[in-house]
N, C-alpha and C positions, 0 to 999 in steps of 0.2 A: 205351349209349355207342357212337358210331360208331368205325369203324376209325381215322379221322383223329384222333378224340378220344383214343384210346389212344396214338397216336404223339405227340400234343401233350403228354400227361401224362408219357410216357416221357422226352421231351426236357426237360421242366421238371424232372423228378427227377434225370436223369443229366447233362444238358447235352450229350447226344449226339443227333445227327440220324440218320435212317435211313442216310444215306451213311456216317456214322461207324461204325454197327453193321456195315455190309457190309465195310468196311475191317478192322474188328477180327475179324470172323468169318473173313476170309481169313487174317489173322495167326495165328489159333488153329487153322487147318487145316480149318475147317468148310466153307468156301466157296472157290470158284474162279471168277474172272471175274464177281464180283458175285452169283453164285447158289450156293445150297447144293449141295454134292456129293451125288450120288445115294446114296452109302452112309452118309450121316449121318442119324441118327435124331433125331426131335423131342426125345426125352428128353435126349440129349447137349447139345443147344443150350439147352433150357430150364434144365437144371441149371447150365450155364455162366452164363447170364444171371441166374439167381437168386443164384448164389454171388458173381459179380464185380460185379454192378450192383444187387443187392438188389431185383430186380423180383419182383412177384407172378406167379403162374402165368398169369393172363390176359394181362398185359402181356408176359411172356416169349413166350407163344404168338403174340402180335401180331408180334413181331420175327421169330419163326420163320416165320410166314406170309409176311412181307415177304421174308425171305431165300429162301424156297422159290419165290417168284415167283407165289404164288396171288393176292396183292393187291399194289398199288403204293401209293405215297404219295397218289395221287389217287383210288384206288378203295376 
């Protein structure tokens, strides 16, 4: 599955776009200025996404990768 495929599946499941997850990550204190804070660990974000949005590990890691800035919605 492509990265964009993961994002499409996440949006279909949660109704949330990548921009929505950035906003929510900031509200949770994980991100600032649309990017993950340097002191935030992947496990923290993945656990939050699994608990609050019922995402599986791979889908949660896709959002983490997006928040970290490793990938974008287009890549």
